[in-house]
C-alpha positions in Angstrom: 33.2 -71.2 -37.2 31.9 -67.8 -37.7 29.0 -67.4 -40.3 29.6 -64.6 -42.8 26.4 -62.7 -43.7 26.9 -61.3 -47.1 25.2 -58.2 -48.6 23.1 -60.4 -50.7 21.8 -62.3 -47.6 20.9 -59.0 -45.9 19.0 -57.9 -49.0 17.0 -61.2 -49.0 16.2 -60.9 -45.3 15.0 -57.3 -45.8 12.8 -58.4 -48.7 11.3 -61.3 -46.6 10.6 -58.9 -43.8 8.8 -56.5 -46.1 6.8 -59.4 -47.6 5.8 -60.5 -44.0 4.6 -57.0 -43.1 2.8 -56.8 -46.4 1.0 -60.1 -45.7 0.2 -59.0 -42.2 -1.4 -55.7 -43.5 -3.3 -57.7 -46.1 -4.6 -60.1 -43.5 -5.7 -57.1 -41.3 -7.5 -55.5 -44.2 -9.2 -58.9 -45.0 -10.2 -59.2 -41.3 -11.7 -55.7 -41.4 -13.5 -56.4 -44.6 -15.0 -59.7 -43.1 -16.0 -57.8 -39.9 -17.6 -55.0 -41.9 -19.5 -57.6 -44.0 -20.7 -59.4 -40.9 -21.9 -56.0 -39.5 -23.7 -55.2 -42.7 -25.3 -58.6 -42.8 -26.4 -58.2 -39.2 -27.8 -54.7 -39.9 -29.6 -56.1 -43.0 -31.5 -58.3 -40.6 -32.5 -55.5 -38.3 -35.2 -52.8 -38.5 -33.3 -49.4 -38.4 -36.1 -47.6 -36.6 -36.8 -49.9 -33.7 -33.6 -52.0 -33.6 -35.7 -55.2 -33.8 -35.2 -58.0 -36.2 -36.8 -57.7 -39.5 -38.7 -60.4 -41.5 -35.6 -62.1 -42.9 -33.8 -61.9 -39.5 -36.6 -63.5 -37.5 -37.9 -66.0 -40.1 -34.7 -68.1 -40.2 -34.5 -68.2 -36.4 -38.1 -69.3 -35.9 -37.6 -72.0 -38.6 -34.6 -73.3 -36.8 -36.6 -73.6 -33.6 -39.5 -75.2 -35.3 -37.2 -77.7 -37.2 -36.2 -79.1 -33.8 -39.8 -80.0 -33.1 -40.4 -77.2 -30.6 -44.0 -76.0 -30.0 -44.9 -72.4 -29.7 -47.3 -69.5 -30.2 -47.0 -67.1 -33.1 -48.6 -63.6 -32.5 -49.0 -61.1 -35.3 -49.9 -57.5 -34.2 -51.2 -54.6 -36.2 -51.9 -51.1 -34.8 -55.4 -49.8 -35.2 -55.8 -46.2 -36.5 -52.1 -45.9 -37.2 -52.8 -44.3 -40.6 -54.8 -41.6 -38.7 -51.7 -40.8 -36.6 -49.6 -40.2 -39.7 -52.4 -38.2 -41.4 -53.2 -36.1 -38.3 -49.7 -35.6 -36.7 -47.2 -36.5 -39.4 -44.8 -39.3 -40.0 -42.3 -38.1 -37.4 -45.0 -38.7 -34.7 -45.9 -41.9 -36.4 -42.3 -43.1 -36.1 -42.4 -42.2 -32.4 -45.5 -44.4 -32.0 -43.7 -47.3 -33.7 -40.7 -46.9 -31.3 -43.1 -46.9 -28.3 -44.8 -50.0 -29.6 -41.5 -51.8 -29.8 -40.7 -50.6 -26.3 -44.0 -52.1 -25.0 -43.1 -55.5 -26.6 -39.7 -55.6 -25.0 -41.3 -55.1 -21.6 -43.5 -58.2 -22.0 -41.2 -60.7 -23.7 -39.9 -63.7 -21.7 -36.5 -65.5 -22.2 -36.5 -67.3 -25.5 -39.2 -65.1 -27.1 -38.5 -63.5 -30.5 -39.9 -60.2 -31.6 -39.7 -58.4 -34.9 -41.1 -55.6 -37.0 -42.1 -57.0 -40.4 -42.8 -53.5 -41.9 -45.1 -50.6 -41.4 -47.1 -51.1 -38.2 -47.0 -54.9 -38.3 -45.1 -56.7 -35.6 -44.7 -60.3 -34.5 -43.8 -62.2 -31.4 -42.9 -65.9 -31.3 -43.0 -67.6 -27.9 -41.6 -71.1 -28.0 -42.6 -73.8 -25.5 -45.5 -76.1 -24.7 -48.0 -73.5 -23.2 -51.6 -74.1 -22.4 -54.3 -72.1 -24.2 -55.0 -70.2 -21.0 -51.4 -69.2 -20.7 -51.3 -68.0 -24.3 -54.5 -66.0 -23.7 -53.0 -64.4 -20.6 -49.9 -63.5 -22.6 -52.1 -61.9 -25.3 -54.0 -59.9 -22.6 -50.7 -58.8 -21.1 -49.5 -57.6 -24.5 -52.7 -55.7 -25.2 -52.5 -53.9 -21.8 -48.8 -53.1 -22.0 -49.2 -51.7 -25.6 -52.2 -49.6 -24.6 -50.4 -48.2 -21.6 -47.3 -47.3 -23.7 -49.2 -45.7 -26.5 -51.8 -43.7 -24.6 -51.5 -39.9 -25.3 -54.0 -37.9 -23.2 -53.4 -34.8 -25.3 -54.0 -36.5 -28.6 -57.4 -37.7 -29.9 -56.2 -40.4 -32.2 -56.6 -43.6 -30.1 -54.0 -46.3 -31.1 -54.9 -49.8 -30.0 -53.8 -53.2 -31.2 -55.4 -56.1 -33.1 -53.8 -59.5 -32.8 -54.0 -62.9 -34.6 -52.5 -66.0 -33.0 -51.4 -69.3 -34.6 -50.0 -72.3 -32.8 -47.2 -74.7 -33.7 -47.4 -77.4 -34.7 -51.3 -77.6 -35.2 -51.5 -74.4 -37.3 -48.1 -74.8 -39.1 -44.5 -76.0 -38.7 -42.7 -73.3 -40.6 -42.6 -69.5 -40.3 -44.5 -68.9 -43.6 -47.5 -71.0 -42.6 -47.7 -69.7 -39.1 -47.5 -66.1 -40.5 -50.3 -66.8 -43.1 -52.6 -68.4 -40.5 -52.1 -65.8 -37.8 -52.7 -63.1 -40.5 -56.0 -64.7 -41.3 -57.0 -64.5 -37.6 -55.8 -60.9 -37.6 -58.0 -60.1 -40.6 -61.0 -61.6 -38.7 -60.3 -59.2 -35.7 -59.9 -56.2 -38.0 -63.3 -56.9 -39.5 -65.0 -57.7 -36.2 -64.4 -54.4 -34.4 -60.5 -54.3 -33.9 -58.8 -53.9 -30.5 -58.9 -57.7 -29.7 -57.1 -61.0 -30.3 -58.2 -64.2 -31.9 -56.8 -67.7 -32.4 -56.7 -69.1 -36.0 -58.7 -72.2 -35.1 -61.5 -69.9 -33.7 -61.9 -68.1 -37.0 -62.0 -71.3 -39.1 -64.5 -73.1 -36.8 -67.2 -70.4 -37.2 -67.8 -70.0 -33.5 -67.9 -66.2 -33.6 -71.0 -65.5 -35.5 -73.2 -62.9 -33.8 -77.0 -63.0 -33.5 -78.6 -59.8 -32.3 -82.2 -60.3 -31.1 -84.9 -58.1 -32.6 -87.1 -55.9 -30.5 -90.0 -53.4 -30.9 -89.5 -49.7 -30.3 -91.7 -49.8 -27.2 -89.5 -52.6 -25.7 -86.4 -50.6 -26.4 -87.7 -47.3 -24.9 -89.1 -49.1 -21.8 -85.6 -50.6 -21.2 -84.1 -47.2 -21.6 -86.4 -45.6 -19.1 -85.6 -48.3 -16.6 -82.0 -47.1 -16.4 -82.0 -43.8 -14.7 -78.9 -41.7 -15.2 -76.7 -41.2 -12.1 -73.4 -39.5 -11.8 -71.4 -38.8 -15.0 -72.4 -39.6 -18.5 -70.6 -42.9 -19.6 -70.1 -43.1 -23.3 -68.2 -45.1 -25.9 -64.8 -43.7 -26.9 -66.0 -42.6 -30.3 -68.8 -40.5 -28.7 -66.3 -39.2 -26.1 -64.1 -38.0 -29.0 -67.0 -36.1 -30.5 -67.9 -34.5 -27.2 -64.2 -33.6 -26.6 -64.0 -31.9 -30.0 -67.3 -30.1 -29.5 -66.1 -28.7 -26.1 -62.7 -27.8 -27.6 -64.5 -25.6 -30.2 -66.8 -23.9 -27.7 -65.1 -23.4 -24.3 -63.4 -20.1 -25.4 -66.8 -18.7 -26.4 -68.5 -19.8 -23.3 -65.5 -19.1 -21.0 -65.7 -22.6 -19.4 -62.9 -24.5 -17.7 -62.7 -28.2 -18.5 -60.2 -30.7 -17.2 -59.3 -33.9 -19.0 -58.3 -36.7 -16.5 -56.7 -40.1 -17.3 -57.0 -42.8 -14.6 -54.6 -45.8 -15.2 -54.6 -49.0 -13.1 -50.9 -49.9 -12.6 -49.9 -53.6 -12.3 -47.7 -54.4 -9.3 -44.1 -55.4 -10.2 -44.2 -58.4 -7.8 -47.6 -59.9 -8.8 -49.2 -61.0 -12.0 -52.7 -59.7 -12.5 -55.0 -61.9 -14.5 -57.3 -60.5 -17.1 -60.3 -61.4 -15.0 -58.9 -59.6 -12.0 -58.1 -56.5 -14.1 -61.6 -56.5 -15.4 -63.0 -56.6 -11.9 -60.8 -53.8 -10.8 -61.9 -51.7 -13.8 -65.5 -52.3 -12.9 -64.8 -51.0 -9.4 -63.0 -48.0 -10.8 -65.8 -47.2 -13.3 -68.3 -47.4 -10.4 -66.2 -45.0 -8.3 -65.9 -42.6 -11.2 -69.6 -42.6 -12.4 -71.0 -42.3 -8.9 -68.5 -39.6 -7.7 -68.9 -37.2 -10.6 -71.8 -34.8 -11.5 -74.3 -35.4 -14.2 -72.5 -32.8 -16.5 -69.2 -34.7 -16.5 -68.4 -37.3 -19.2 -66.3 -40.5 -18.9 -65.3 -43.4 -21.1 -63.3 -46.7 -20.9 -60.2 -45.8 -22.9 -58.5 -49.3 -22.6 -58.6 -52.4 -20.5 -56.9 -50.6 -17.7 -57.7 -46.9 -18.2 -60.6 -44.5 -17.9 -60.7 -41.0 -19.5 -62.9 -38.3 -18.0 -63.9 -34.7 -18.8 -64.6 -32.6 -15.7 -66.8 -29.7 -16.7 -66.6 -26.2 -15.2 -63.8 -26.9 -12.6 -60.3 -25.6 -12.2 -57.3 -27.8 -11.6 -57.4 -27.3 -7.8 -61.0 -28.5 -7.6 -60.3 -31.2 -10.1 -57.7 -32.7 -7.7 -60.3 -32.8 -5.0 -62.7 -34.7 -7.3 -59.9 -37.1 -8.2 -59.1 -37.8 -4.5 -62.7 -38.4 -3.8 -62.8 -41.0 -6.7 -59.6 -42.7 -5.4 -61.0 -43.0 -1.9 -64.3 -44.5 -3.1 -62.3 -47.0 -5.3 -60.1 -48.1 -2.4 -63.2 -48.5 -0.2 -64.9 -50.6 -2.9 -61.9 -52.9 -3.6 -60.4 -53.1 -0.2 -56.8 -54.4 0.4 -56.6 -55.7 -3.2 -56.9 -52.2 -4.6 -54.2 -51.4 -7.3 -52.2 -48.2 -7.5 -53.9 -45.7 -9.8 -51.9 -43.2 -11.7 -53.8 -39.9 -12.5 -52.9 -37.4 -15.2 -54.7 -34.1 -15.6 -54.6 -31.6 -18.4 -56.8 -28.5 -19.0 -58.8 -28.6 -22.2 -57.6 -25.7 -24.4 -59.7 -23.9 -27.0 -59.2 -25.0 -30.6 -57.2 -22.4 -32.6 -59.4 -20.8 -35.2 -58.1 -20.8 -38.7 -58.7 -17.8 -41.0 
């Protein structure tokens, strides 16, 4: 028996088909809306400048880890002298420094580590797992070295370093907010104790860091000073180096002097972990090679835990390269087969532009 499709049936089928297409379009729009909302939610938990998680994005993840009873180390990091970067070179340069800081953290993190920018120049790293205190200290040293290496700018005089506070879970807190507050207290201690260092929260609360400088007479001090005869280059603290640099920058044009600024950087091998003790030993050998190879008119300073900065007075770049090679040969002779690769950068000191 043949089914007869009436005009009314065709009309109903057409209406049903249109309703189906309309529903499909509505579902597609709803899916797009949900996807867009999810993207916006994800973006709201990210720092737009560095691409890292922000405070809200990282807090809930850390709390989830801690809720499971996991142990861990909470590092809070704050850049030293960051305000001076913005004041001296502007906020665009300041943003570049923040991006480089984030890059340094990404080079150090291990699987499972969480990093975030909380705002301004404040960053955190949470490293889950049952680590020994020695392992946590080594990680802190690695962070400091990597950040210093990433942020060094030989042509710029504002030195950006990092201060760090560390809180441990569960002894110092079992939620993000407590760990943040306690690590921030440790950071505050570092900031007030000279900066460019790290400290555990329990160290600051135990009062084991008080300093006692012994008193001496003027004659005792001058006798000690006379005992140390000056050999090689003048070794100074970075702040004094900065003053000398600025003084030379103002006067080299008038005196027609050539001055070369050299940065020596100890590079860590990719296939070997260098302990902080070994890095310190290597730096001592490098400092010895520098100070004993240069003339008394040259000036040098320890710029970071793996870098030395030197001013070579009255030499052109060709002769400066000869001096650098002499230093590298002496360093390799001192250290032997354990000598690290040293990266050398050189830049001629230019006269400061006079303002009318």
